[in-house]
N, C-alpha and C positions, 0 to 999 in steps of 0.2 A: 703380041702387042705388049710393049713394056710401058708401064705407067709409073712415073716417078712420084714418090710420096713427098709431100711438102712438110717442112718443119714449121711448127707454130712457135712464135716468139712473142712474149707479152712485153710491150714497151708502153709505159704510161697507160696501162690497162687497155690498150688497143691490140687487136689481133693482127699480126702480119704473117703472111705466108711467103716463105722464101724457098725457092727451088734449089736443087743441088748446084746448078750453075751459078746462082747468086752467092751461095755459101763459099764456093771456090774462090770468089773474088777476095774474101777475107785472107786467103793464103795466096800470096803473090808468087808467080812463077819467075824464077831467075834462070837465065840462059848462059850468061858469061860474067866474067869478072867486072866488066864495066857496069852491068846492071846491079851486081851485088854491091859495088862501091856506092852507086847512086842510092840504093836502098838504105845502106848504112848511114850515109850522110843525111838523108831525109828523116831517118828515125831519131836523130839527135841523141838525147840521153836515154831513150827507151831501150829496153832489152829487145834484141832481134834473135829469133830462133829460126834456124835454117835446117830444113829436113832434106837430107840427101837420100834419094830413093830410086827405085827402078820399077817399071810397070810389071815386069815378070816376077818380082819378088813377093812371095806370099806374106811374110811379116810386114812388108811395106803396105800391102793392100789392107792388112788388119789395122795398121796404125793410121792410115789416111783419114778415115772418118773421125777418129779420136783427135787427131791433130787439127782437123777443121773445127771440131767442137771447142777445143782449147782456144782457137783463134776468136771464137765468139765470146767465150768466157772471160778471157784476159784482154780486154780492149786496149790496155796501155802497153801491150807487147805486140811487136810486129812479127808476123809469121810468114815464112817463105819456103818454097820447095824448089829443089834442083833435081832434075832427072839425070842421073849419072850417065846414062847411055846417050842422051842428047847433048850433054855438057861435060864431056870427058875431060877437057882441059881444066875446067873449073873444079871438078871433083879431084883431079890430080893435084892442082894447086892447093886445095884445102886438105890434102892428105887423107882422103877417104879410103879406108881399107875394107869396109863392110857396109851393107845397107840393111835396114835404115840406120843412118847416123844423124844425130841432131847436134849441131854446133850453135853455141850462143855467142853473140857479139854485143858489146856495149861501148858506146862512144866511139864507133868506127873501128873497134879492135876486138879480136877474138878473146873471149874470157879465158884466161890461163893463170898459171901459178903467180906470175908477177902482178897481174891486175887484181888478184885477190889477196895480195900479201898482207895488207892491213887487216882484212877480215880474218885471215889465218892467224895472225899474231893475237888478235882479240880472242879468238876461240881457244887457242892454246893456253893463254893466260887464265881463261875462265874454266879450263878443264874439259872442254868439249873435244870429242874425237874429230880430227880433221880428215875429211875425205878428199882425196886428190882426183876428183872427177871433173874434167873440163869439157867433156862432151858426153853424150849419151848414145850408145850403140845398142841396137836390138829393139824388139817390140815390147817395151816395158813402159806402159802409160803412166804407172804410178811413179816410177823413177824419173821420167821426163817431167811430170808435173811438179814433183818435189824440187827438181833443179830450177824450173821456171820460177817457182815461189821463192827459192833461195836467192836468185839473182835479180828479181824485180826491183 
């Protein structure tokens, strides 16, 4: 017998019990480019973080609950998941070379060097080290969360 434990979340000092299936709703599943485009349009100006993963991948399994927790923590960020085995064409279009890989999108566009140009100039002028990381690969929750905070 498998018994799922519930997560307790305190909202307005009321206790709510959320099952694992309800938490998964916070991370939307994307199957193709049409669904990704619709998600990006619906997100508007909010940051979108897309996790590319596979069910057989051990690091992906490690990151999945952490990614779900982040979706609850950062309400103003949209979180989505793409299973690379079920969505090979989308993974190929997004140039995924390893799993897990987390790509960030803002205003319907993948965050890259050109979309961060003004921020880079500001950082260079003020003496900060510029890190050219436009996506996060691997099971490093700290690195992922730092990137989310930077781009929000």
